All heavy atoms as a GROMACS GRO file, in nm:
protein
  605
    1MET      N    1  -1.638   6.979   1.853
    1MET     CA    2  -1.678   6.897   1.741
    1MET      C    3  -1.780   6.975   1.661
    1MET      O    4  -1.870   7.037   1.716
    1MET     CB    5  -1.740   6.768   1.789
    1MET     CG    6  -1.800   6.686   1.677
    1MET     SD    7  -1.899   6.544   1.728
    1MET     CE    8  -1.784   6.453   1.823
    2ARG      N    9  -1.765   6.974   1.528
    2ARG     CA   10  -1.859   7.042   1.442
    2ARG      C   11  -1.942   6.937   1.368
    2ARG      O   12  -1.886   6.842   1.313
    2ARG     CB   13  -1.786   7.130   1.341
    2ARG     CG   14  -1.881   7.200   1.248
    2ARG     CD   15  -1.810   7.289   1.148
    2ARG     NE   16  -1.904   7.336   1.050
    2ARG     CZ   17  -1.922   7.463   1.018
    2ARG    NH1   18  -1.848   7.555   1.078
    2ARG    NH2   19  -2.008   7.499   0.926
    3ILE      N   20  -2.073   6.958   1.369
    3ILE     CA   21  -2.164   6.869   1.295
    3ILE      C   22  -2.246   6.954   1.200
    3ILE      O   23  -2.306   7.052   1.240
    3ILE     CB   24  -2.257   6.793   1.392
    3ILE    CG1   25  -2.177   6.703   1.483
    3ILE    CG2   26  -2.360   6.711   1.312
    3ILE    CD1   27  -2.260   6.634   1.590
    4ASP      N   28  -2.245   6.917   1.072
    4ASP     CA   29  -2.326   6.984   0.969
    4ASP      C   30  -2.423   6.883   0.913
    4ASP      O   31  -2.384   6.772   0.881
    4ASP     CB   32  -2.236   7.036   0.857
    4ASP     CG   33  -2.149   7.152   0.901
    4ASP    OD1   34  -2.198   7.265   0.899
    4ASP    OD2   35  -2.033   7.125   0.940
    5THR      N   36  -2.549   6.924   0.897
    5THR     CA   37  -2.648   6.840   0.831
    5THR      C   38  -2.704   6.917   0.711
    5THR      O   39  -2.714   7.040   0.712
    5THR     CB   40  -2.766   6.804   0.924
    5THR    OG1   41  -2.834   6.922   0.960
    5THR    CG2   42  -2.717   6.730   1.046
    6LEU      N   43  -2.736   6.841   0.605
    6LEU     CA   44  -2.798   6.897   0.488
    6LEU      C   45  -2.939   6.842   0.482
    6LEU      O   46  -2.958   6.721   0.482
    6LEU     CB   47  -2.721   6.854   0.359
    6LEU     CG   48  -2.569   6.862   0.365
    6LEU    CD1   49  -2.510   6.813   0.233
    6LEU    CD2   50  -2.523   7.001   0.396
    7SER      N   51  -3.039   6.930   0.479
    7SER     CA   52  -3.176   6.884   0.491
    7SER      C   53  -3.270   6.983   0.418
    7SER      O   54  -3.242   7.099   0.405
    7SER     CB   55  -3.214   6.875   0.636
    7SER     OG   56  -3.351   6.840   0.651
    8THR      N   57  -3.384   6.928   0.376
    8THR     CA   58  -3.490   7.016   0.324
    8THR      C   59  -3.576   7.065   0.439
    8THR      O   60  -3.662   7.154   0.420
    8THR     CB   61  -3.579   6.943   0.222
    8THR    OG1   62  -3.627   6.823   0.281
    8THR    CG2   63  -3.501   6.912   0.096
    9PHE      N   64  -3.556   7.012   0.559
    9PHE     CA   65  -3.629   7.053   0.678
    9PHE      C   66  -3.529   7.082   0.793
    9PHE      O   67  -3.526   7.011   0.893
    9PHE     CB   68  -3.728   6.948   0.722
    9PHE     CG   69  -3.823   6.908   0.614
    9PHE    CD1   70  -3.808   6.790   0.546
    9PHE    CD2   71  -3.927   6.992   0.578
    9PHE    CE1   72  -3.898   6.752   0.446
    9PHE    CE2   73  -4.017   6.957   0.478
    9PHE     CZ   74  -4.002   6.837   0.411
   10PRO      N   75  -3.446   7.187   0.782
   10PRO     CA   76  -3.344   7.209   0.882
   10PRO      C   77  -3.399   7.248   1.019
   10PRO      O   78  -3.333   7.226   1.120
   10PRO     CB   79  -3.263   7.324   0.823
   10PRO     CG   80  -3.355   7.394   0.731
   10PRO     CD   81  -3.444   7.288   0.676
   11HIS      N   82  -3.518   7.302   1.027
   11HIS     CA   83  -3.574   7.343   1.154
   11HIS      C   84  -3.624   7.226   1.239
   11HIS      O   85  -3.656   7.243   1.356
   11HIS     CB   86  -3.685   7.447   1.135
   11HIS     CG   87  -3.634   7.573   1.077
   11HIS    ND1   88  -3.551   7.659   1.145
   11HIS    CD2   89  -3.646   7.628   0.955
   11HIS    CE1   90  -3.519   7.760   1.071
   11HIS    NE2   91  -3.576   7.746   0.954
   12MET      N   92  -3.628   7.106   1.179
   12MET     CA   93  -3.670   6.992   1.260
   12MET      C   94  -3.564   6.957   1.365
   12MET      O   95  -3.594   6.888   1.463
   12MET     CB   96  -3.697   6.871   1.172
   12MET     CG   97  -3.581   6.802   1.115
   12MET     SD   98  -3.634   6.661   1.020
   12MET     CE   99  -3.478   6.590   0.977
   13TYR      N  100  -3.444   7.006   1.349
   13TYR     CA  101  -3.339   6.982   1.447
   13TYR      C  102  -3.343   7.076   1.566
   13TYR      O  103  -3.278   7.053   1.667
   13TYR     CB  104  -3.200   6.992   1.381
   13TYR     CG  105  -3.177   6.891   1.273
   13TYR    CD1  106  -3.186   6.923   1.140
   13TYR    CD2  107  -3.145   6.760   1.309
   13TYR    CE1  108  -3.166   6.828   1.040
   13TYR    CE2  109  -3.123   6.666   1.210
   13TYR     CZ  110  -3.134   6.699   1.077
   13TYR     OH  111  -3.114   6.606   0.981
   14ASP      N  112  -3.421   7.185   1.554
   14ASP     CA  113  -3.425   7.284   1.662
   14ASP      C  114  -3.466   7.224   1.794
   14ASP      O  115  -3.406   7.253   1.898
   14ASP     CB  116  -3.520   7.399   1.624
   14ASP     CG  117  -3.467   7.484   1.508
   14ASP    OD1  118  -3.348   7.471   1.474
   14ASP    OD2  119  -3.547   7.558   1.450
   15SER      N  120  -3.569   7.144   1.793
   15SER     CA  121  -3.619   7.087   1.920
   15SER      C  122  -3.519   6.987   1.979
   15SER      O  123  -3.498   6.985   2.102
   15SER     CB  124  -3.754   7.020   1.900
   15SER     OG  125  -3.744   6.911   1.810
   16VAL      N  126  -3.456   6.907   1.895
   16VAL     CA  127  -3.361   6.806   1.946
   16VAL      C  128  -3.233   6.870   1.995
   16VAL      O  129  -3.185   6.836   2.102
   16VAL     CB  130  -3.331   6.704   1.834
   16VAL    CG1  131  -3.225   6.606   1.879
   16VAL    CG2  132  -3.455   6.631   1.793
   17MET      N  133  -3.182   6.964   1.918
   17MET     CA  134  -3.055   7.026   1.953
   17MET      C  135  -3.068   7.132   2.062
   17MET      O  136  -2.968   7.176   2.118
   17MET     CB  137  -2.989   7.085   1.829
   17MET     CG  138  -2.959   6.983   1.722
   17MET     SD  139  -2.865   6.842   1.779
   17MET     CE  140  -2.706   6.912   1.805
   18GLY      N  141  -3.190   7.174   2.092
   18GLY     CA  142  -3.213   7.274   2.194
   18GLY      C  143  -3.251   7.217   2.329
   18GLY      O  144  -3.300   7.291   2.414
   19GLU      N  145  -3.233   7.091   2.348
   19GLU     CA  146  -3.272   7.024   2.475
   19GLU      C  147  -3.158   6.942   2.530
   19GLU      O  148  -3.068   6.898   2.458
   19GLU     CB  149  -3.392   6.932   2.450
   19GLU     CG  150  -3.519   7.000   2.406
   19GLU     CD  151  -3.580   7.087   2.513
   19GLU    OE1  152  -3.564   7.057   2.633
   19GLU    OE2  153  -3.642   7.190   2.476
   20SER      N  154  -3.161   6.922   2.658
   20SER     CA  155  -3.082   6.822   2.732
   20SER      C  156  -2.932   6.831   2.705
   20SER      O  157  -2.873   6.939   2.703
   20SER     CB  158  -3.134   6.683   2.703
   20SER     OG  159  -3.078   6.587   2.788
   21ILE      N  160  -2.872   6.719   2.679
   21ILE     CA  161  -2.727   6.708   2.662
   21ILE      C  162  -2.678   6.786   2.543
   21ILE      O  163  -2.573   6.850   2.548
   21ILE     CB  164  -2.685   6.559   2.651
   21ILE    CG1  165  -2.717   6.487   2.780
   21ILE    CG2  166  -2.539   6.546   2.615
   21ILE    CD1  167  -2.698   6.335   2.774
   22MET      N  168  -2.754   6.784   2.435
   22MET     CA  169  -2.711   6.856   2.314
   22MET      C  170  -2.707   7.007   2.339
   22MET      O  171  -2.615   7.076   2.292
   22MET     CB  172  -2.803   6.824   2.197
   22MET     CG  173  -2.804   6.677   2.162
   22MET     SD  174  -2.642   6.610   2.142
   22MET     CE  175  -2.628   6.607   1.967
   23LYS      N  176  -2.801   7.058   2.412
   23LYS     CA  177  -2.802   7.201   2.444
   23LYS      C  178  -2.684   7.238   2.533
   23LYS      O  179  -2.617   7.339   2.513
   23LYS     CB  180  -2.934   7.239   2.515
   23LYS     CG  181  -2.945   7.385   2.548
   23LYS     CD  182  -3.080   7.415   2.610
   23LYS     CE  183  -3.093   7.563   2.643
   23LYS     NZ  184  -3.224   7.591   2.697
   24ARG      N  185  -2.657   7.155   2.632
   24ARG     CA  186  -2.543   7.180   2.722
   24ARG      C  187  -2.410   7.172   2.648
   24ARG      O  188  -2.318   7.248   2.674
   24ARG     CB  189  -2.545   7.085   2.840
   24ARG     CG  190  -2.660   7.117   2.936
   24ARG     CD  191  -2.651   7.030   3.058
   24ARG     NE  192  -2.665   6.890   3.015
   24ARG     CZ  193  -2.716   6.795   3.089
   24ARG    NH1  194  -2.756   6.820   3.211
   24ARG    NH2  195  -2.725   6.672   3.042
   25ALA      N  196  -2.400   7.076   2.555
   25ALA     CA  197  -2.276   7.062   2.477
   25ALA      C  198  -2.250   7.186   2.391
   25ALA      O  199  -2.138   7.232   2.379
   25ALA     CB  200  -2.283   6.937   2.390
   26GLN      N  201  -2.356   7.239   2.332
   26GLN     CA  202  -2.342   7.361   2.252
   26GLN      C  203  -2.308   7.481   2.339
   26GLN      O  204  -2.226   7.564   2.303
   26GLN     CB  205  -2.469   7.387   2.173
   26GLN     CG  206  -2.493   7.284   2.063
   26GLN     CD  207  -2.619   7.312   1.986
   26GLN    OE1  208  -2.620   7.402   1.901
   26GLN    NE2  209  -2.725   7.238   2.015
   27ALA      N  210  -2.372   7.491   2.454
   27ALA     CA  211  -2.345   7.602   2.547
   27ALA      C  212  -2.202   7.603   2.598
   27ALA      O  213  -2.143   7.709   2.617
   27ALA     CB  214  -2.445   7.600   2.662
   28SER      N  215  -2.148   7.485   2.618
   28SER     CA  216  -2.010   7.476   2.668
   28SER      C  217  -1.906   7.490   2.558
   28SER      O  218  -1.788   7.501   2.586
   28SER     CB  219  -1.990   7.342   2.740
   28SER     OG  220  -1.987   7.235   2.646
   29GLY      N  221  -1.950   7.486   2.432
   29GLY     CA  222  -1.857   7.498   2.321
   29GLY      C  223  -1.801   7.365   2.276
   29GLY      O  224  -1.718   7.359   2.184
   30ALA      N  225  -1.848   7.256   2.332
   30ALA     CA  226  -1.800   7.123   2.292
   30ALA      C  227  -1.861   7.079   2.158
   30ALA      O  228  -1.805   6.995   2.089
   30ALA     CB  229  -1.832   7.020   2.399
   31LEU      N  230  -1.975   7.137   2.123
   31LEU     CA  231  -2.044   7.100   2.000
   31LEU      C  232  -2.082   7.226   1.922
   31LEU      O  233  -2.133   7.322   1.978
   31LEU     CB  234  -2.172   7.021   2.033
   31LEU     CG  235  -2.260   6.981   1.917
   31LEU    CD1  236  -2.187   6.885   1.825
   31LEU    CD2  237  -2.388   6.917   1.968
   32ASP      N  238  -2.054   7.223   1.794
   32ASP     CA  239  -2.091   7.332   1.703
   32ASP      C  240  -2.181   7.268   1.595
   32ASP      O  241  -2.130   7.201   1.505
   32ASP     CB  242  -1.967   7.394   1.644
   32ASP     CG  243  -1.991   7.518   1.563
   32ASP    OD1  244  -2.102   7.578   1.579
   32ASP    OD2  245  -1.903   7.558   1.486
   33PHE      N  246  -2.311   7.289   1.604
   33PHE     CA  247  -2.407   7.221   1.516
   33PHE      C  248  -2.464   7.321   1.416
   33PHE      O  249  -2.502   7.432   1.452
   33PHE     CB  250  -2.521   7.162   1.598
   33PHE     CG  251  -2.625   7.093   1.514
   33PHE    CD1  252  -2.604   6.966   1.466
   33PHE    CD2  253  -2.744   7.159   1.480
   33PHE    CE1  254  -2.698   6.902   1.386
   33PHE    CE2  255  -2.838   7.096   1.404
   33PHE     CZ  256  -2.816   6.968   1.356
   34HIS      N  257  -2.469   7.279   1.289
   34HIS     CA  258  -2.526   7.363   1.182
   34HIS      C  259  -2.618   7.276   1.095
   34HIS      O  260  -2.576   7.171   1.046
   34HIS     CB  261  -2.414   7.420   1.093
   34HIS     CG  262  -2.317   7.504   1.167
   34HIS    ND1  263  -2.338   7.638   1.188
   34HIS    CD2  264  -2.200   7.473   1.228
   34HIS    CE1  265  -2.236   7.687   1.256
   34HIS    NE2  266  -2.151   7.586   1.282
   35ALA      N  267  -2.741   7.324   1.076
   35ALA     CA  268  -2.833   7.258   0.986
   35ALA      C  269  -2.850   7.347   0.863
   35ALA      O  270  -2.891   7.464   0.876
   35ALA     CB  271  -2.969   7.237   1.055
   36HIS      N  272  -2.815   7.296   0.746
   36HIS     CA  273  -2.819   7.374   0.623
   36HIS      C  274  -2.942   7.336   0.540
   36HIS      O  275  -2.971   7.219   0.523
   36HIS     CB  276  -2.692   7.347   0.541
   36HIS     CG  277  -2.567   7.378   0.617
   36HIS    ND1  278  -2.515   7.505   0.627
   36HIS    CD2  279  -2.484   7.297   0.688
   36HIS    CE1  280  -2.406   7.501   0.701
   36HIS    NE2  281  -2.386   7.375   0.739
   37ASP      N  282  -3.011   7.438   0.492
   37ASP     CA  283  -3.130   7.417   0.412
   37ASP      C  284  -3.089   7.396   0.264
   37ASP      O  285  -3.036   7.487   0.200
   37ASP     CB  286  -3.221   7.540   0.421
   37ASP     CG  287  -3.357   7.516   0.361
   37ASP    OD1  288  -3.378   7.414   0.293
   37ASP    OD2  289  -3.445   7.604   0.380
   38LEU      N  290  -3.116   7.278   0.212
   38LEU     CA  291  -3.081   7.247   0.073
   38LEU      C  292  -3.150   7.340  -0.026
   38LEU      O  293  -3.099   7.366  -0.134
   38LEU     CB  294  -3.116   7.102   0.038
   38LEU     CG  295  -3.024   6.997   0.099
   38LEU    CD1  296  -3.077   6.859   0.071
   38LEU    CD2  297  -2.883   7.010   0.042
   39ARG      N  298  -3.264   7.393   0.012
   39ARG     CA  299  -3.334   7.483  -0.078
   39ARG      C  300  -3.261   7.614  -0.103
   39ARG      O  301  -3.287   7.684  -0.201
   39ARG     CB  302  -3.475   7.511  -0.023
   39ARG     CG  303  -3.560   7.386  -0.020
   39ARG     CD  304  -3.701   7.415   0.027
   39ARG     NE  305  -3.774   7.294   0.063
   39ARG     CZ  306  -3.828   7.210  -0.022
   39ARG    NH1  307  -3.817   7.232  -0.151
   39ARG    NH2  308  -3.891   7.103   0.020
   40ASP      N  309  -3.164   7.647  -0.020
   40ASP     CA  310  -3.082   7.766  -0.041
   40ASP      C  311  -2.988   7.749  -0.159
   40ASP      O  312  -2.931   7.848  -0.208
   40ASP     CB  313  -3.002   7.799   0.084
   40ASP     CG  314  -3.088   7.846   0.199
   40ASP    OD1  315  -3.203   7.887   0.175
   40ASP    OD2  316  -3.040   7.839   0.313
   41TRP      N  317  -2.969   7.628  -0.205
   41TRP     CA  318  -2.880   7.601  -0.318
   41TRP      C  319  -2.954   7.554  -0.443
   41TRP      O  320  -2.898   7.486  -0.527
   41TRP     CB  321  -2.775   7.496  -0.278
   41TRP     CG  322  -2.667   7.556  -0.194
   41TRP    CD1  323  -2.553   7.615  -0.237
   41TRP    CD2  324  -2.664   7.563  -0.052
   41TRP    NE1  325  -2.480   7.661  -0.131
   41TRP    CE2  326  -2.546   7.631  -0.015
   41TRP    CE3  327  -2.751   7.524   0.048
   41TRP    CZ2  328  -2.513   7.655   0.117
   41TRP    CZ3  329  -2.715   7.550   0.180
   41TRP    CH2  330  -2.599   7.613   0.213
   42THR      N  331  -3.079   7.590  -0.454
   42THR     CA  332  -3.156   7.558  -0.576
   42THR      C  333  -3.164   7.681  -0.663
   42THR      O  334  -3.140   7.794  -0.616
   42THR     CB  335  -3.298   7.510  -0.540
   42THR    OG1  336  -3.363   7.612  -0.467
   42THR    CG2  337  -3.295   7.381  -0.460
   43TYR      N  338  -3.197   7.661  -0.790
   43TYR     CA  339  -3.196   7.775  -0.886
   43TYR      C  340  -3.329   7.798  -0.952
   43TYR      O  341  -3.343   7.891  -1.029
   43TYR     CB  342  -3.088   7.750  -0.992
   43TYR     CG  343  -2.949   7.744  -0.930
   43TYR    CD1  344  -2.885   7.622  -0.915
   43TYR    CD2  345  -2.887   7.858  -0.883
   43TYR    CE1  346  -2.759   7.616  -0.855
   43TYR    CE2  347  -2.762   7.855  -0.826
   43TYR     CZ  348  -2.699   7.733  -0.813
   43TYR     OH  349  -2.577   7.728  -0.754
   44ASP      N  350  -3.430   7.715  -0.926
   44ASP     CA  351  -3.560   7.740  -0.987
   44ASP      C  352  -3.649   7.817  -0.888
   44ASP      O  353  -3.621   7.824  -0.770
   44ASP     CB  354  -3.627   7.609  -1.030
   44ASP     CG  355  -3.659   7.517  -0.915
   44ASP    OD1  356  -3.589   7.523  -0.814
   44ASP    OD2  357  -3.757   7.440  -0.926
   45ARG      N  358  -3.754   7.874  -0.938
   45ARG     CA  359  -3.837   7.961  -0.854
   45ARG      C  360  -3.915   7.883  -0.750
   45ARG      O  361  -3.962   7.940  -0.653
   45ARG     CB  362  -3.930   8.044  -0.940
   45ARG     CG  363  -4.038   7.964  -1.008
   45ARG     CD  364  -4.127   8.054  -1.087
   45ARG     NE  365  -4.240   7.976  -1.135
   45ARG     CZ  366  -4.341   8.025  -1.199
   45ARG    NH1  367  -4.342   8.153  -1.230
   45ARG    NH2  368  -4.440   7.950  -1.238
   46HIS      N  369  -3.930   7.752  -0.766
   46HIS     CA  370  -4.002   7.669  -0.670
   46HIS      C  371  -3.910   7.609  -0.566
   46HIS      O  372  -3.956   7.536  -0.478
   46HIS     CB  373  -4.080   7.560  -0.741
   46HIS     CG  374  -4.180   7.610  -0.841
   46HIS    ND1  375  -4.293   7.680  -0.802
   46HIS    CD2  376  -4.184   7.606  -0.975
   46HIS    CE1  377  -4.362   7.714  -0.909
   46HIS    NE2  378  -4.297   7.672  -1.016
   47ARG      N  379  -3.779   7.632  -0.580
   47ARG     CA  380  -3.678   7.580  -0.486
   47ARG      C  381  -3.686   7.428  -0.475
   47ARG      O  382  -3.688   7.369  -0.367
   47ARG     CB  383  -3.691   7.647  -0.352
   47ARG     CG  384  -3.672   7.798  -0.358
   47ARG     CD  385  -3.690   7.868  -0.228
   47ARG     NE  386  -3.578   7.832  -0.141
   47ARG     CZ  387  -3.580   7.850  -0.010
   47ARG    NH1  388  -3.685   7.903   0.048
   47ARG    NH2  389  -3.478   7.816   0.063
   48THR      N  390  -3.691   7.361  -0.591
   48THR     CA  391  -3.710   7.216  -0.599
   48THR      C  392  -3.583   7.140  -0.560
   48THR      O  393  -3.476   7.168  -0.615
   48THR     CB  394  -3.751   7.178  -0.744
   48THR    OG1  395  -3.864   7.256  -0.781
   48THR    CG2  396  -3.783   7.032  -0.754
   49THR      N  397  -3.597   7.043  -0.473
   49THR     CA  398  -3.483   6.960  -0.432
   49THR      C  399  -3.499   6.814  -0.474
   49THR      O  400  -3.406   6.736  -0.457
   49THR     CB  401  -3.463   6.963  -0.279
   49THR    OG1  402  -3.582   6.917  -0.216
   49THR    CG2  403  -3.429   7.103  -0.232
   50ASP      N  404  -3.615   6.776  -0.525
   50ASP     CA  405  -3.634   6.639  -0.569
   50ASP      C  406  -3.671   6.634  -0.716
   50ASP      O  407  -3.699   6.735  -0.779
   50ASP     CB  408  -3.739   6.567  -0.482
   50ASP     CG  409  -3.873   6.642  -0.478
   50ASP    OD1  410  -3.885   6.748  -0.541
   50ASP    OD2  411  -3.965   6.592  -0.413
   51ASP      N  412  -3.669   6.516  -0.773
   51ASP     CA  413  -3.691   6.496  -0.914
   51ASP      C  414  -3.755   6.359  -0.937
   51ASP      O  415  -3.749   6.274  -0.849
   51ASP     CB  416  -3.558   6.508  -0.989
   51ASP     CG  417  -3.576   6.539  -1.138
   51ASP    OD1  418  -3.690   6.557  -1.182
   51ASP    OD2  419  -3.474   6.551  -1.208
   52ASP      N  420  -3.808   6.340  -1.056
   52ASP     CA  421  -3.862   6.210  -1.091
   52ASP      C  422  -3.748   6.110  -1.112
   52ASP      O  423  -3.640   6.146  -1.159
   52ASP     CB  424  -3.943   6.218  -1.220
   52ASP     CG  425  -4.067   6.306  -1.203
   52ASP    OD1  426  -4.129   6.300  -1.095
   52ASP    OD2  427  -4.099   6.382  -1.297
   53PRO      N  428  -3.770   5.981  -1.079
   53PRO     CA  429  -3.665   5.884  -1.101
   53PRO      C  430  -3.637   5.864  -1.250
   53PRO      O  431  -3.726   5.870  -1.332
   53PRO     CB  432  -3.718   5.755  -1.037
   53PRO     CG  433  -3.863   5.778  -1.014
   53PRO     CD  434  -3.888   5.923  -1.017
   54TYR      N  435  -3.510   5.841  -1.284
   54TYR     CA  436  -3.470   5.817  -1.421
   54TYR      C  437  -3.536   5.689  -1.471
   54TYR      O  438  -3.533   5.587  -1.404
   54TYR     CB  439  -3.318   5.802  -1.430
   54TYR     CG  440  -3.269   5.781  -1.571
   54TYR    CD1  441  -3.262   5.887  -1.660
   54TYR    CD2  442  -3.232   5.656  -1.613
   54TYR    CE1  443  -3.215   5.870  -1.787
   54TYR    CE2  444  -3.186   5.635  -1.742
   54TYR     CZ  445  -3.179   5.743  -1.829
   54TYR     OH  446  -3.134   5.725  -1.957
   55GLY      N  447  -3.601   5.696  -1.584
   55GLY     CA  448  -3.669   5.580  -1.641
   55GLY      C  449  -3.812   5.567  -1.592
   55GLY      O  450  -3.879   5.469  -1.624
   56GLY      N  451  -3.862   5.664  -1.516
   56GLY     CA  452  -4.000   5.662  -1.470
   56GLY      C  453  -4.016   5.580  -1.343
   56GLY      O  454  -3.920   5.550  -1.273
   57GLY      N  455  -4.137   5.544  -1.315
   57GLY     CA  456  -4.166   5.468  -1.194
   57GLY      C  457  -4.220   5.557  -1.086
   57GLY      O  458  -4.233   5.677  -1.102
   58GLN      N  459  -4.254   5.494  -0.974
   58GLN     CA  460  -4.314   5.568  -0.863
   58GLN      C  461  -4.208   5.631  -0.774
   58GLN      O  462  -4.094   5.588  -0.770
   58GLN     CB  463  -4.400   5.473  -0.781
   58GLN     CG  464  -4.516   5.419  -0.856
   58GLN     CD  465  -4.600   5.326  -0.770
   58GLN    OE1  466  -4.561   5.289  -0.662
   58GLN    NE2  467  -4.714   5.288  -0.819
   59GLY      N  468  -4.251   5.733  -0.701
   59GLY     CA  469  -4.164   5.794  -0.603
   59GLY      C  470  -4.086   5.912  -0.659
   59GLY      O  471  -4.103   5.951  -0.773
   60MET      N  472  -4.001   5.964  -0.572
   60MET     CA  473  -3.917   6.079  -0.607
   60MET      C  474  -3.775   6.048  -0.558
   60MET      O  475  -3.757   5.972  -0.464
   60MET     CB  476  -3.968   6.208  -0.542
   60MET     CG  477  -4.108   6.246  -0.583
   60MET     SD  478  -4.124   6.292  -0.755
   60MET     CE  479  -4.061   6.457  -0.752
   61VAL      N  480  -3.678   6.112  -0.620
   61VAL     CA  481  -3.537   6.100  -0.577
   61VAL      C  482  -3.484   6.240  -0.553
   61VAL      O  483  -3.535   6.338  -0.607
   61VAL     CB  484  -3.452   6.028  -0.681
   61VAL    CG1  485  -3.497   5.882  -0.696
   61VAL    CG2  486  -3.456   6.096  -0.815
   62MET      N  487  -3.382   6.250  -0.472
   62MET     CA  488  -3.319   6.379  -0.446
   62MET      C  489  -3.240   6.426  -0.566
   62MET      O  490  -3.170   6.344  -0.631
   62MET     CB  491  -3.227   6.374  -0.325
   62MET     CG  492  -3.299   6.353  -0.193
   62MET     SD  493  -3.416   6.482  -0.150
   62MET     CE  494  -3.308   6.620  -0.124
   63ASN      N  495  -3.250   6.551  -0.598
   63ASN     CA  496  -3.172   6.611  -0.708
   63ASN      C  497  -3.028   6.632  -0.655
   63ASN      O  498  -3.008   6.686  -0.547
   63ASN     CB  499  -3.237   6.746  -0.744
   63ASN     CG  500  -3.180   6.804  -0.869
   63ASN    OD1  501  -3.076   6.764  -0.919
   63ASN    ND2  502  -3.251   6.903  -0.922
   64ALA      N  503  -2.932   6.586  -0.730
   64ALA     CA  504  -2.792   6.590  -0.685
   64ALA      C  505  -2.734   6.732  -0.682
   64ALA      O  506  -2.644   6.760  -0.602
   64ALA     CB  507  -2.706   6.503  -0.775
   65GLN      N  508  -2.780   6.821  -0.768
   65GLN     CA  509  -2.722   6.956  -0.779
   65GLN      C  510  -2.726   7.034  -0.648
   65GLN      O  511  -2.621   7.083  -0.603
   65GLN     CB  512  -2.790   7.032  -0.891
   65GLN     CG  513  -2.750   7.176  -0.905
   65GLN     CD  514  -2.845   7.269  -0.831
   65GLN    OE1  515  -2.967   7.248  -0.829
   65GLN    NE2  516  -2.790   7.368  -0.763
   66PRO      N  517  -2.840   7.046  -0.578
   66PRO     CA  518  -2.838   7.120  -0.451
   66PRO      C  519  -2.751   7.053  -0.344
   66PRO      O  520  -2.686   7.124  -0.266
   66PRO     CB  521  -2.984   7.126  -0.406
   66PRO     CG  522  -3.066   7.074  -0.517
   66PRO     CD  523  -2.975   7.005  -0.614
   67ILE      N  524  -2.748   6.923  -0.342
   67ILE     CA  525  -2.667   6.852  -0.243
   67ILE      C  526  -2.519   6.878  -0.268
   67ILE      O  527  -2.444   6.910  -0.177
   67ILE     CB  528  -2.695   6.699  -0.247
   67ILE    CG1  529  -2.840   6.672  -0.206
   67ILE    CG2  530  -2.598   6.622  -0.158
   67ILE    CD1  531  -2.886   6.530  -0.228
   68ALA      N  532  -2.476   6.869  -0.393
   68ALA     CA  533  -2.334   6.891  -0.426
   68ALA      C  534  -2.294   7.035  -0.399
   68ALA      O  535  -2.187   7.062  -0.343
   68ALA     CB  536  -2.311   6.857  -0.573
   69ASP      N  537  -2.377   7.132  -0.436
   69ASP     CA  538  -2.346   7.273  -0.414
   69ASP      C  539  -2.339   7.305  -0.264
   69ASP      O  540  -2.250   7.377  -0.219
   69ASP     CB  541  -2.447   7.364  -0.481
   69ASP     CG  542  -2.439   7.359  -0.634
   69ASP    OD1  543  -2.340   7.306  -0.686
   69ASP    OD2  544  -2.534   7.412  -0.700
   70CYS      N  545  -2.434   7.251  -0.188
   70CYS     CA  546  -2.434   7.274  -0.044
   70CYS      C  547  -2.310   7.209   0.020
   70CYS      O  548  -2.246   7.270   0.104
   70CYS     CB  549  -2.564   7.217   0.016
   70CYS     SG  550  -2.576   7.241   0.194
   71PHE      N  551  -2.280   7.088  -0.022
   71PHE     CA  552  -2.163   7.016   0.032
   71PHE      C  553  -2.035   7.097   0.006
   71PHE      O  554  -1.953   7.113   0.097
   71PHE     CB  555  -2.154   6.877  -0.031
   71PHE     CG  556  -2.036   6.798   0.020
   71PHE    CD1  557  -2.041   6.738   0.144
   71PHE    CD2  558  -1.923   6.782  -0.057
   71PHE    CE1  559  -1.933   6.663   0.190
   71PHE    CE2  560  -1.816   6.709  -0.014
   71PHE     CZ  561  -1.821   6.650   0.111
   72ARG      N  562  -2.018   7.148  -0.116
   72ARG     CA  563  -1.899   7.229  -0.147
   72ARG      C  564  -1.891   7.353  -0.061
   72ARG      O  565  -1.784   7.390  -0.014
   72ARG     CB  566  -1.899   7.267  -0.296
   72ARG     CG  567  -1.860   7.153  -0.386
   72ARG     CD  568  -1.841   7.201  -0.530
   72ARG     NE  569  -1.869   7.089  -0.620
   72ARG     CZ  570  -1.980   7.074  -0.691
   72ARG    NH1  571  -2.074   7.166  -0.690
   72ARG    NH2  572  -1.995   6.969  -0.767
   73ALA      N  573  -2.005   7.420  -0.042
   73ALA     CA  574  -2.008   7.543   0.038
   73ALA      C  575  -1.974   7.511   0.184
   73ALA      O  576  -1.899   7.588   0.246
   73ALA     CB  577  -2.146   7.607   0.029
   74VAL      N  578  -2.027   7.404   0.238
   74VAL     CA  579  -1.999   7.366   0.376
   74VAL      C  580  -1.852   7.329   0.391
   74VAL      O  581  -1.787   7.368   0.488
   74VAL     CB  582  -2.091   7.253   0.424
   74VAL    CG1  583  -2.047   7.196   0.556
   74VAL    CG2  584  -2.236   7.302   0.431
   75CYS      N  585  -1.798   7.254   0.299
   75CYS     CA  586  -1.656   7.212   0.308
   75CYS      C  587  -1.560   7.330   0.295
   75CYS      O  588  -1.450   7.325   0.348
   75CYS     CB  589  -1.626   7.106   0.202
   75CYS     SG  590  -1.698   6.948   0.238
   76SER      N  591  -1.602   7.436   0.226
   76SER     CA  592  -1.514   7.550   0.207
   76SER      C  593  -1.512   7.640   0.330
   76SER      O  594  -1.430   7.730   0.339
   76SER     CB  595  -1.554   7.632   0.085
   76SER     OG  596  -1.680   7.694   0.108
   77GLN      N  597  -1.598   7.616   0.427
   77GLN     CA  598  -1.601   7.699   0.550
   77GLN      C  599  -1.491   7.657   0.643
   77GLN      O  600  -1.458   7.548   0.661
   77GLN     CB  601  -1.738   7.685   0.620
   77GLN     CG  602  -1.848   7.744   0.540
   77GLN     CD  603  -1.984   7.728   0.611
   77GLN    OE1  604  -1.995   7.665   0.714
   77GLN    NE2  605  -2.086   7.784   0.552
   0.00000   0.00000   0.00000
């Protein structure tokens, strides 16, 4: 089974996927886990993945461009 995640913090999975059942599943070949860094698909010098909400207001929203580009790259593998 292959599992791909898209995240701005891909290394947060290292501790979870490197322990217990998940580690054994990967070692046996039953699980193929990949954490992809969304910042690898950004084009500005700050590697921005979020943006202000349309129409203003508080908070931030994810920018669709890096998610779409990463998704296309992962699906083409």
